C-alpha angles and dihedrals in degrees: 000000000000117000123200111252116253128210112244110220130164114248094252091058091049089052090050090054091048090056089065089068099041116130135194122255130189109075107114126175134204133019125318116227102196123246124004114277093233141018105207093180097034137254122295112255140148097044120140108253097029102229119200130185118283100204131218092198097089090086134035137270098036101233104127098084093118093047094047091047091051089046089055091049091049090048088064091048102052130031119234103038118136125243095229124108088212090066120041098006092055090043089055090050094049093048091047089062102232120124121247120274095025106096129237145244131225097259091052090050093051093045092047093051091049095046099041102034106017089238117136120215124185129218112244140184120252090246090060096056099089094049090053092048092048089052090056100258128127127235128211101210135189122214148160108262098209090057094058118107110265093244090067097047124099098175143023130249134072121264144132110277138185124218138167121242117200131159131028135211105200097188091061098024091238123160126203109241123198116183122194089211087070122087122282112275095014119149118248123248128239109235132182113254089227089057095047104038098072089063097051119106123234128290116300095028087098132066133200131207116240100202138050125208098211096052141010120247107275114267120226110280117244092255094053098095131110109265140161115268102166144161093046139132119210120201100206130056130215116216103209123202114258111263093011116148116249118201139205092221137040093239089064095234100124118052112209107169146347129246116255126207113253095011110113119201128212112265114224105168143290144266125202091274107018144048114226113228136179124221116180105314097337132099108217140173132228129183113260094239090055093062108087095193144335115230138177116267141120120247124179119215121202 
């Protein structure tokens, strides 16, 4: 099998490239009609913490969608924040440096959250959103409003819009959607990823939290250490993306190796976020999205 070569770039260079395609959100048109008329996949409930909508509709014009969405994401990251746009959302806007009533972009939202609240958010690719949600983090996302499914819309028009995504049901591929155009305190809506994803803007126009106020990020489990497993023969092979990070633990805290084009690894199973691979005499972990495919094949490990 021949895999297309991939360019290895450090994350900071990738983020710099993403900035070239950043766009402004926060210029809605038309009248807002309140909450959606239906919730075909149900309302979001039972999350910890129990996020509710922080609305932008308590002042006019409605141009604080990005700030309210980032406020909602930050609310899940640090205990003690208010649920009022006039507090943290406006503080994020002021710290970001853009004047009121003129929208925002993703870099300004991240900078504003860091400067005003001391909460760091990281730019992510669209393909990374579900993994972050499944891990319990929130995402401040940018999208094209006209491309949303009708059941999420509360007004007409086409404009760049900011929302908060929080919660994920892997079995049904449902994402928790919280829209600042909805009323204050409203519950989010579960939406299918396949319905939402066509509206999402390109990589880097989204930002994820990196902390949670109800629980600390999971530490590596006791078994997640590099240890000798040989001799052993695996009967399936994992084709890992070129340049992908390979870790010594399933929490992805200790990098042990890097994926190499054309070098299959022994496949030994999966967790909710990682595939377990064997290289030589080591048990290692790679993020699910970094495994291109799993194929049949025997591989002997010393």
